[in-house]
C-alpha positions as CSV (number, residue, x, y, z in Angstrom):
1,M,9.5,35.3,-54.2
2,S,5.7,35.1,-54.3
3,G,3.1,37.8,-54.3
4,T,3.3,41.3,-55.5
5,T,6.6,43.1,-56.1
6,R,7.1,45.8,-53.5
7,V,8.2,49.0,-55.3
8,L,9.4,52.3,-53.9
9,V,8.7,55.0,-56.5
10,L,10.9,58.1,-56.5
11,R,10.3,61.1,-58.8
12,M,13.4,63.1,-59.6
13,K,14.7,66.2,-61.2
14,A,16.4,65.5,-64.6
15,R,19.9,66.4,-63.3
16,W,19.9,63.8,-60.6
17,W,18.2,61.2,-62.7
18,D,20.7,61.7,-65.5
19,E,23.6,61.2,-63.0
20,I,22.2,57.9,-61.8
21,A,21.5,56.8,-65.3
22,S,25.2,57.5,-66.2
23,G,26.5,55.7,-63.1
24,S,28.1,58.8,-61.6
25,K,25.6,59.0,-58.7
26,S,24.9,55.9,-56.6
27,V,22.6,57.2,-53.9
28,E,19.4,59.3,-53.9
29,L,18.7,61.7,-51.0
30,R,15.5,62.5,-49.3
31,L,15.1,64.9,-46.4
32,Q,14.3,63.3,-43.0
33,T,10.7,64.1,-42.8
34,E,7.9,62.1,-41.3
35,Y,6.6,61.5,-44.8
36,W,9.9,59.7,-45.8
37,R,10.4,58.1,-42.4
38,K,7.1,56.2,-42.8
39,R,8.1,55.0,-46.3
40,L,11.7,54.1,-45.6
41,I,12.4,53.1,-42.0
42,G,11.5,49.5,-41.1
43,R,10.3,48.9,-44.7
44,E,11.7,46.5,-47.3
45,Y,11.2,46.8,-51.0
46,D,12.1,44.6,-53.9
47,E,12.7,47.4,-56.4
48,I,13.1,51.2,-56.6
49,H,11.6,52.9,-59.6
50,L,13.2,56.2,-60.4
51,W,11.2,58.4,-62.7
52,K,12.6,61.5,-64.5
53,G,9.8,63.9,-63.6
54,Y,6.2,62.9,-64.0
55,P,5.9,61.3,-67.5
56,P,3.0,59.0,-68.4
57,K,3.8,55.4,-67.3
58,S,4.0,54.4,-71.0
59,E,7.1,56.5,-71.5
60,T,9.5,54.0,-69.9
61,Q,12.6,55.7,-71.3
62,F,12.2,58.0,-68.3
63,L,12.2,55.0,-65.8
64,L,15.2,53.4,-64.1
65,K,14.7,50.3,-62.1
66,R,17.1,49.5,-59.2
67,K,17.3,46.8,-56.6
68,W,16.4,47.7,-53.0
69,V,19.7,47.6,-51.1
70,S,19.6,49.9,-48.1
71,V,18.7,53.2,-46.7
72,V,21.0,55.1,-44.2
73,E,20.3,58.1,-42.1
74,C,23.0,60.8,-42.2
75,E,23.7,64.5,-41.9
76,I,25.1,66.3,-45.0
77,V,25.6,69.7,-46.6
78,H,24.3,69.6,-50.2
79,E,23.5,72.3,-52.8
80,E,20.0,71.0,-53.2
81,F,19.2,71.7,-49.5
82,G,21.1,74.9,-48.9
83,P,24.3,75.9,-47.0
84,E,23.4,74.4,-43.6
85,P,23.7,70.7,-42.6
86,V,20.5,68.7,-42.9
87,K,19.5,65.2,-41.9
88,V,18.7,63.0,-44.9
89,F,17.9,59.4,-45.9
90,S,20.5,58.1,-48.3
91,I,19.0,55.5,-50.5
92,D,21.4,53.1,-52.4
93,V,20.4,53.1,-56.1
94,S,23.6,51.5,-57.4
95,E,22.3,48.1,-58.4
96,P,20.2,47.8,-61.6
97,V,17.4,45.2,-61.5
């Protein structure tokens, strides 16, 4: 690969970040909004950088790096989004870099 590494940066709540770090969560969810559609659909990345909150970049203990694998559109019910079904992007974050 030549050129700059293409990185998708995702900021996360501690609970979800901790679950990914422990291996108990393998996907990250984002609501299907125009904002996320522009960043995910038809795009390819080399890596996903998952940050626990908004720490300074020097505090890399709050950074998980994952390979870009895929994104899938689906409809789910999830506690984070309320009791009604919502459409989300499900981003695979299962493979460490």
